Every structure is written in structure tokens, then in C-alpha cells.
PDB file with SEQRES, HELIX, SHEET and CRYST1 records, atoms N, CA, C and O in Angstrom:
SEQRES   1 A   50  MET LYS ASP GLY LYS CYS GLY LYS CYS GLY GLU LYS MET          
SEQRES   2 A   50  ILE LYS LYS GLY VAL ILE GLN SER GLY ASN SER LYS TYR          
SEQRES   3 A   50  ASP VAL TYR ARG CYS ASN GLU CYS GLY GLN GLU ASP MET          
SEQRES   4 A   50  LYS ALA ILE GLY VAL ASN PRO LYS TYR HIS ARG                  
HELIX    1 AA1 PRO A   46  TYR A   48  5                                   3    
SHEET    1 AA1 3 MET A  13  SER A  21  0                                        
SHEET    2 AA1 3 SER A  24  CYS A  31 -1                                        
SHEET    3 AA1 3 GLU A  37  VAL A  44 -1                                        
CRYST1    1.000    1.000    1.000  90.00  90.00  90.00 P 1           1          
ATOM      1  N   MET A   1       0.847  -1.178   0.000  1.00  0.00           N  
ATOM      2  CA  MET A   1       0.000   0.000   0.000  1.00  0.00           C  
ATOM      3  C   MET A   1       0.887   1.234   0.000  1.00  0.00           C  
ATOM      4  O   MET A   1       1.775   1.381   0.840  1.00  0.00           O  
ATOM      5  N   LYS A   2       0.637   2.095  -0.933  1.00  0.00           N  
ATOM      6  CA  LYS A   2       1.393   3.341  -1.006  1.00  0.00           C  
ATOM      7  C   LYS A   2       0.415   4.489  -1.218  1.00  0.00           C  
ATOM      8  O   LYS A   2      -0.378   4.476  -2.159  1.00  0.00           O  
ATOM      9  N   ASP A   3       0.480   5.488  -0.328  1.00  0.00           N  
ATOM     10  CA  ASP A   3      -0.388   6.668  -0.421  1.00  0.00           C  
ATOM     11  C   ASP A   3      -1.871   6.307  -0.398  1.00  0.00           C  
ATOM     12  O   ASP A   3      -2.673   6.978  -1.048  1.00  0.00           O  
ATOM     13  N   GLY A   4      -2.249   5.261   0.335  1.00  0.00           N  
ATOM     14  CA  GLY A   4      -3.645   4.891   0.466  1.00  0.00           C  
ATOM     15  C   GLY A   4      -4.242   4.218  -0.749  1.00  0.00           C  
ATOM     16  O   GLY A   4      -5.464   4.127  -0.865  1.00  0.00           O  
ATOM     17  N   LYS A   5      -3.401   3.741  -1.664  1.00  0.00           N  
ATOM     18  CA  LYS A   5      -3.897   3.059  -2.862  1.00  0.00           C  
ATOM     19  C   LYS A   5      -3.545   1.584  -2.806  1.00  0.00           C  
ATOM     20  O   LYS A   5      -2.503   1.200  -2.275  1.00  0.00           O  
ATOM     21  N   CYS A   6      -4.415   0.772  -3.355  1.00  0.00           N  
ATOM     22  CA  CYS A   6      -4.236  -0.679  -3.386  1.00  0.00           C  
ATOM     23  C   CYS A   6      -3.078  -1.052  -4.305  1.00  0.00           C  
ATOM     24  O   CYS A   6      -2.958  -0.526  -5.412  1.00  0.00           O  
ATOM     25  N   GLY A   7      -2.228  -1.962  -3.839  1.00  0.00           N  
ATOM     26  CA  GLY A   7      -1.106  -2.408  -4.648  1.00  0.00           C  
ATOM     27  C   GLY A   7      -1.521  -3.368  -5.746  1.00  0.00           C  
ATOM     28  O   GLY A   7      -0.775  -3.579  -6.702  1.00  0.00           O  
ATOM     29  N   LYS A   8      -2.706  -3.953  -5.617  1.00  0.00           N  
ATOM     30  CA  LYS A   8      -3.181  -4.944  -6.581  1.00  0.00           C  
ATOM     31  C   LYS A   8      -3.922  -4.302  -7.756  1.00  0.00           C  
ATOM     32  O   LYS A   8      -3.653  -4.620  -8.915  1.00  0.00           O  
ATOM     33  N   CYS A   9      -4.861  -3.393  -7.446  1.00  0.00           N  
ATOM     34  CA  CYS A   9      -5.670  -2.808  -8.522  1.00  0.00           C  
ATOM     35  C   CYS A   9      -5.518  -1.292  -8.649  1.00  0.00           C  
ATOM     36  O   CYS A   9      -5.975  -0.718  -9.638  1.00  0.00           O  
ATOM     37  N   GLY A  10      -4.885  -0.624  -7.670  1.00  0.00           N  
ATOM     38  CA  GLY A  10      -4.656   0.813  -7.755  1.00  0.00           C  
ATOM     39  C   GLY A  10      -5.790   1.685  -7.251  1.00  0.00           C  
ATOM     40  O   GLY A  10      -5.705   2.911  -7.330  1.00  0.00           O  
ATOM     41  N   GLU A  11      -6.859   1.074  -6.730  1.00  0.00           N  
ATOM     42  CA  GLU A  11      -7.990   1.850  -6.218  1.00  0.00           C  
ATOM     43  C   GLU A  11      -7.703   2.335  -4.796  1.00  0.00           C  
ATOM     44  O   GLU A  11      -6.759   1.877  -4.152  1.00  0.00           O  
ATOM     45  N   LYS A  12      -8.528   3.266  -4.316  1.00  0.00           N  
ATOM     46  CA  LYS A  12      -8.362   3.833  -2.985  1.00  0.00           C  
ATOM     47  C   LYS A  12      -8.753   2.813  -1.907  1.00  0.00           C  
ATOM     48  O   LYS A  12      -9.731   2.081  -2.058  1.00  0.00           O  
ATOM     49  N   MET A  13      -7.968   2.779  -0.813  1.00  0.00           N  
ATOM     50  CA  MET A  13      -8.255   1.866   0.289  1.00  0.00           C  
ATOM     51  C   MET A  13      -8.912   2.624   1.436  1.00  0.00           C  
ATOM     52  O   MET A  13      -8.630   3.803   1.648  1.00  0.00           O  
ATOM     53  N   ILE A  14      -9.791   1.945   2.178  1.00  0.00           N  
ATOM     54  CA  ILE A  14     -10.532   2.534   3.282  1.00  0.00           C  
ATOM     55  C   ILE A  14     -10.089   1.878   4.583  1.00  0.00           C  
ATOM     56  O   ILE A  14      -9.866   0.669   4.634  1.00  0.00           O  
ATOM     57  N   LYS A  15      -9.961   2.689   5.640  1.00  0.00           N  
ATOM     58  CA  LYS A  15      -9.543   2.164   6.938  1.00  0.00           C  
ATOM     59  C   LYS A  15     -10.648   1.287   7.518  1.00  0.00           C  
ATOM     60  O   LYS A  15     -11.800   1.705   7.626  1.00  0.00           O  
ATOM     61  N   LYS A  16     -10.273   0.062   7.888  1.00  0.00           N  
ATOM     62  CA  LYS A  16     -11.228  -0.904   8.414  1.00  0.00           C  
ATOM     63  C   LYS A  16     -11.211  -0.948   9.940  1.00  0.00           C  
ATOM     64  O   LYS A  16     -12.243  -1.193  10.564  1.00  0.00           O  
ATOM     65  N   GLY A  17     -10.036  -0.710  10.549  1.00  0.00           N  
ATOM     66  CA  GLY A  17      -9.942  -0.751  11.999  1.00  0.00           C  
ATOM     67  C   GLY A  17      -8.502  -0.776  12.467  1.00  0.00           C  
ATOM     68  O   GLY A  17      -7.578  -0.484  11.708  1.00  0.00           O  
ATOM     69  N   VAL A  18      -8.325  -1.134  13.752  1.00  0.00           N  
ATOM     70  CA  VAL A  18      -7.004  -1.191  14.369  1.00  0.00           C  
ATOM     71  C   VAL A  18      -6.817  -2.569  14.984  1.00  0.00           C  
ATOM     72  O   VAL A  18      -7.724  -3.100  15.625  1.00  0.00           O  
ATOM     73  N   ILE A  19      -5.629  -3.149  14.786  1.00  0.00           N  
ATOM     74  CA  ILE A  19      -5.284  -4.441  15.376  1.00  0.00           C  
ATOM     75  C   ILE A  19      -4.101  -4.234  16.305  1.00  0.00           C  
ATOM     76  O   ILE A  19      -3.151  -3.527  15.970  1.00  0.00           O  
ATOM     77  N   GLN A  20      -4.168  -4.863  17.487  1.00  0.00           N  
ATOM     78  CA  GLN A  20      -3.032  -4.831  18.395  1.00  0.00           C  
ATOM     79  C   GLN A  20      -2.407  -6.211  18.412  1.00  0.00           C  
ATOM     80  O   GLN A  20      -3.085  -7.202  18.685  1.00  0.00           O  
ATOM     81  N   SER A  21      -1.118  -6.281  18.123  1.00  0.00           N  
ATOM     82  CA  SER A  21      -0.390  -7.541  18.102  1.00  0.00           C  
ATOM     83  C   SER A  21       0.827  -7.396  19.002  1.00  0.00           C  
ATOM     84  O   SER A  21       1.785  -6.706  18.653  1.00  0.00           O  
ATOM     85  N   GLY A  22       0.789  -8.048  20.160  1.00  0.00           N  
ATOM     86  CA  GLY A  22       1.888  -7.911  21.109  1.00  0.00           C  
ATOM     87  C   GLY A  22       1.943  -6.492  21.618  1.00  0.00           C  
ATOM     88  O   GLY A  22       0.978  -6.007  22.208  1.00  0.00           O  
ATOM     89  N   ASN A  23       3.063  -5.814  21.400  1.00  0.00           N  
ATOM     90  CA  ASN A  23       3.177  -4.432  21.866  1.00  0.00           C  
ATOM     91  C   ASN A  23       3.079  -3.424  20.722  1.00  0.00           C  
ATOM     92  O   ASN A  23       3.421  -2.256  20.906  1.00  0.00           O  
ATOM     93  N   SER A  24       2.622  -3.849  19.557  1.00  0.00           N  
ATOM     94  CA  SER A  24       2.497  -2.952  18.401  1.00  0.00           C  
ATOM     95  C   SER A  24       1.039  -2.789  17.987  1.00  0.00           C  
ATOM     96  O   SER A  24       0.212  -3.673  18.209  1.00  0.00           O  
ATOM     97  N   LYS A  25       0.741  -1.644  17.383  1.00  0.00           N  
ATOM     98  CA  LYS A  25      -0.599  -1.387  16.851  1.00  0.00           C  
ATOM     99  C   LYS A  25      -0.502  -1.173  15.350  1.00  0.00           C  
ATOM    100  O   LYS A  25       0.465  -0.596  14.852  1.00  0.00           O  
ATOM    101  N   TYR A  26      -1.519  -1.648  14.635  1.00  0.00           N  
ATOM    102  CA  TYR A  26      -1.555  -1.551  13.177  1.00  0.00           C  
ATOM    103  C   TYR A  26      -2.914  -1.040  12.731  1.00  0.00           C  
ATOM    104  O   TYR A  26      -3.943  -1.446  13.270  1.00  0.00           O  
ATOM    105  N   ASP A  27      -2.920  -0.140  11.737  1.00  0.00           N  
ATOM    106  CA  ASP A  27      -4.148   0.243  11.046  1.00  0.00           C  
ATOM    107  C   ASP A  27      -4.389  -0.788   9.955  1.00  0.00           C  
ATOM    108  O   ASP A  27      -3.458  -1.183   9.253  1.00  0.00           O  
ATOM    109  N   VAL A  28      -5.642  -1.228   9.812  1.00  0.00           N  
ATOM    110  CA  VAL A  28      -5.988  -2.195   8.774  1.00  0.00           C  
ATOM    111  C   VAL A  28      -6.792  -1.466   7.699  1.00  0.00           C  
ATOM    112  O   VAL A  28      -7.783  -0.798   7.996  1.00  0.00           O  
ATOM    113  N   TYR A  29      -6.355  -1.601   6.453  1.00  0.00           N  
ATOM    114  CA  TYR A  29      -7.018  -0.972   5.311  1.00  0.00           C  
ATOM    115  C   TYR A  29      -7.535  -2.043   4.365  1.00  0.00           C  
ATOM    116  O   TYR A  29      -6.922  -3.099   4.210  1.00  0.00           O  
ATOM    117  N   ARG A  30      -8.686  -1.756   3.727  1.00  0.00           N  
ATOM    118  CA  ARG A  30      -9.295  -2.708   2.798  1.00  0.00           C  
ATOM    119  C   ARG A  30      -9.696  -1.989   1.513  1.00  0.00           C  
ATOM    120  O   ARG A  30     -10.212  -0.872   1.536  1.00  0.00           O  
ATOM    121  N   CYS A  31      -9.443  -2.660   0.396  1.00  0.00           N  
ATOM    122  CA  CYS A  31      -9.815  -2.126  -0.915  1.00  0.00           C  
ATOM    123  C   CYS A  31     -11.263  -2.510  -1.217  1.00  0.00           C  
ATOM    124  O   CYS A  31     -11.646  -3.668  -1.050  1.00  0.00           O  
ATOM    125  N   ASN A  32     -12.065  -1.542  -1.660  1.00  0.00           N  
ATOM    126  CA  ASN A  32     -13.468  -1.816  -1.991  1.00  0.00           C  
ATOM    127  C   ASN A  32     -13.622  -2.585  -3.295  1.00  0.00           C  
ATOM    128  O   ASN A  32     -14.598  -3.317  -3.467  1.00  0.00           O  
ATOM    129  N   GLU A  33     -12.680  -2.432  -4.210  1.00  0.00           N  
ATOM    130  CA  GLU A  33     -12.783  -3.076  -5.520  1.00  0.00           C  
ATOM    131  C   GLU A  33     -12.432  -4.558  -5.477  1.00  0.00           C  
ATOM    132  O   GLU A  33     -13.240  -5.401  -5.866  1.00  0.00           O  
ATOM    133  N   CYS A  34     -11.215  -4.882  -5.002  1.00  0.00           N  
ATOM    134  CA  CYS A  34     -10.744  -6.269  -5.093  1.00  0.00           C  
ATOM    135  C   CYS A  34     -10.737  -7.003  -3.752  1.00  0.00           C  
ATOM    136  O   CYS A  34     -10.550  -8.220  -3.726  1.00  0.00           O  
ATOM    137  N   GLY A  35     -10.939  -6.292  -2.634  1.00  0.00           N  
ATOM    138  CA  GLY A  35     -10.982  -6.946  -1.329  1.00  0.00           C  
ATOM    139  C   GLY A  35      -9.627  -7.148  -0.671  1.00  0.00           C  
ATOM    140  O   GLY A  35      -9.545  -7.762   0.393  1.00  0.00           O  
ATOM    141  N   GLN A  36      -8.568  -6.645  -1.283  1.00  0.00           N  
ATOM    142  CA  GLN A  36      -7.218  -6.760  -0.726  1.00  0.00           C  
ATOM    143  C   GLN A  36      -7.148  -6.018   0.609  1.00  0.00           C  
ATOM    144  O   GLN A  36      -7.653  -4.901   0.722  1.00  0.00           O  
ATOM    145  N   GLU A  37      -6.519  -6.637   1.634  1.00  0.00           N  
ATOM    146  CA  GLU A  37      -6.325  -5.990   2.924  1.00  0.00           C  
ATOM    147  C   GLU A  37      -4.844  -5.761   3.159  1.00  0.00           C  
ATOM    148  O   GLU A  37      -4.002  -6.552   2.735  1.00  0.00           O  
ATOM    149  N   ASP A  38      -4.535  -4.652   3.849  1.00  0.00           N  
ATOM    150  CA  ASP A  38      -3.150  -4.316   4.138  1.00  0.00           C  
ATOM    151  C   ASP A  38      -3.077  -3.689   5.523  1.00  0.00           C  
ATOM    152  O   ASP A  38      -4.031  -3.058   5.978  1.00  0.00           O  
ATOM    153  N   MET A  39      -1.932  -3.867   6.196  1.00  0.00           N  
ATOM    154  CA  MET A  39      -1.739  -3.302   7.522  1.00  0.00           C  
ATOM    155  C   MET A  39      -0.578  -2.313   7.493  1.00  0.00           C  
ATOM    156  O   MET A  39       0.407  -2.505   6.779  1.00  0.00           O  
ATOM    157  N   LYS A  40      -0.717  -1.253   8.284  1.00  0.00           N  
ATOM    158  CA  LYS A  40       0.334  -0.254   8.397  1.00  0.00           C  
ATOM    159  C   LYS A  40       0.614  -0.037   9.883  1.00  0.00           C  
ATOM    160  O   LYS A  40      -0.307   0.253  10.647  1.00  0.00           O  
ATOM    161  N   ALA A  41       1.871  -0.174  10.300  1.00  0.00           N  
ATOM    162  CA  ALA A  41       2.239   0.006  11.703  1.00  0.00           C  
ATOM    163  C   ALA A  41       2.043   1.463  12.109  1.00  0.00           C  
ATOM    164  O   ALA A  41       2.445   2.379  11.391  1.00  0.00           O  
ATOM    165  N   ILE A  42       1.415   1.667  13.280  1.00  0.00           N  
ATOM    166  CA  ILE A  42       1.202   3.030  13.773  1.00  0.00           C  
ATOM    167  C   ILE A  42       1.936   3.285  15.080  1.00  0.00           C  
ATOM    168  O   ILE A  42       1.879   4.401  15.597  1.00  0.00           O  
ATOM    169  N   GLY A  43       2.624   2.292  15.632  1.00  0.00           N  
ATOM    170  CA  GLY A  43       3.410   2.528  16.841  1.00  0.00           C  
ATOM    171  C   GLY A  43       3.313   1.392  17.831  1.00  0.00           C  
ATOM    172  O   GLY A  43       2.659   0.379  17.587  1.00  0.00           O  
ATOM    173  N   VAL A  44       3.984   1.585  18.962  1.00  0.00           N  
ATOM    174  CA  VAL A  44       3.977   0.570  20.008  1.00  0.00           C  
ATOM    175  C   VAL A  44       3.019   0.972  21.110  1.00  0.00           C  
ATOM    176  O   VAL A  44       2.759   2.155  21.326  1.00  0.00           O  
ATOM    177  N   ASN A  45       2.502  -0.019  21.796  1.00  0.00           N  
ATOM    178  CA  ASN A  45       1.579   0.215  22.889  1.00  0.00           C  
ATOM    179  C   ASN A  45       2.368   0.691  24.111  1.00  0.00           C  
ATOM    180  O   ASN A  45       3.224  -0.047  24.599  1.00  0.00           O  
ATOM    181  N   PRO A  46       2.111   1.896  24.619  1.00  0.00           N  
ATOM    182  CA  PRO A  46       2.929   2.448  25.697  1.00  0.00           C  
ATOM    183  C   PRO A  46       2.819   1.707  27.031  1.00  0.00           C  
ATOM    184  O   PRO A  46       3.730   1.811  27.852  1.00  0.00           O  
ATOM    185  N   LYS A  47       1.738   0.964  27.275  1.00  0.00           N  
ATOM    186  CA  LYS A  47       1.614   0.296  28.570  1.00  0.00           C  
ATOM    187  C   LYS A  47       2.584  -0.883  28.719  1.00  0.00           C  
ATOM    188  O   LYS A  47       2.791  -1.360  29.835  1.00  0.00           O  
ATOM    189  N   TYR A  48       3.176  -1.356  27.636  1.00  0.00           N  
ATOM    190  CA  TYR A  48       4.178  -2.414  27.719  1.00  0.00           C  
ATOM    191  C   TYR A  48       5.564  -1.854  28.030  1.00  0.00           C  
ATOM    192  O   TYR A  48       6.455  -2.596  28.445  1.00  0.00           O  
ATOM    193  N   HIS A  49       5.747  -0.555  27.833  1.00  0.00           N  
ATOM    194  CA  HIS A  49       7.052   0.077  28.051  1.00  0.00           C  
ATOM    195  C   HIS A  49       6.969   0.981  29.268  1.00  0.00           C  
ATOM    196  O   HIS A  49       6.392   2.067  29.202  1.00  0.00           O  
ATOM    197  N   ARG A  50       7.536   0.544  30.363  1.00  0.00           N  
ATOM    198  CA  ARG A  50       7.436   1.331  31.604  1.00  0.00           C  
ATOM    199  C   ARG A  50       8.711   2.025  31.923  1.00  0.00           C  
ATOM    200  O   ARG A  50       8.797   2.727  32.930  1.00  0.00           O  
TER     201      ARG A  50                                                      
END                                                                             
């Protein structure tokens, strides 16, 4: 995913939600045309780092 566009078909991707995996958080994006999903790291969860 680059600049909010789908790498498969080139259409605009829409934010689907946020996933937390371990101490990291990711934004999940989904393409309306082809259904491709992609994740982008948004940072670490501060409660794990004291």
C-alpha cells in the first residue's frame, strides 16, 4: 500500500480498523474493488514500556 492506494488494482483503500499484536498497533485498510487488505504500523503500545 502506497499513499492509500491498493497495490493490486490501484484503487483507494478505506480504513477498516485497528489491530493490536503484542506491543504494536496496526491500522488495517481494505480495498473496496478487489478486497485486498493491508496493515500499516502506527506505533507501540505504551503500557508495555514502563
